[in-house]
C-alpha angles and dihedrals in degrees: 000000000000091000091054092049093049091048091049092050091049092050094047092047090051092052094050095043092067116096124230092267093052093047098043108029115022097052095057096040099047094092097047120101092230116070125227087246091058090048088051089055089052091052092046092050091049100041102022103202141056098255094046095044092051093046092047093048093046092049092049092049091050096042109020116191138153092243094063100034117117091209123100121264089245091056092047093047090050100042105016131218119309120250119260112279117254094192119126117251090255095048092046093050092046092050093048092047092051090046091052093047092048097053107023112124102195098087092039098059117095 
């Protein structure tokens, strides 16, 4: 009984220790051939700055369509367009902010 309780506590702790980005983004993207970092580069190339990237990404997640996707037509034809996000405004903003902080290049260039 003690072993089951300890295992349960470890599993629950692991689930809650993930941040919004890990919970909402990484899990779904892990099996795609394009990494989240490469997708970030596509967004950065298309929108160029933090405010525009975040707004573009948020709009796409709320209203996904082929016409506003930053991914190539080949990628879209192979993997399709994602389903509309069901995340709350807070969870969506938190995930996007973590995503930006994880892959932004501006503070990393010397």
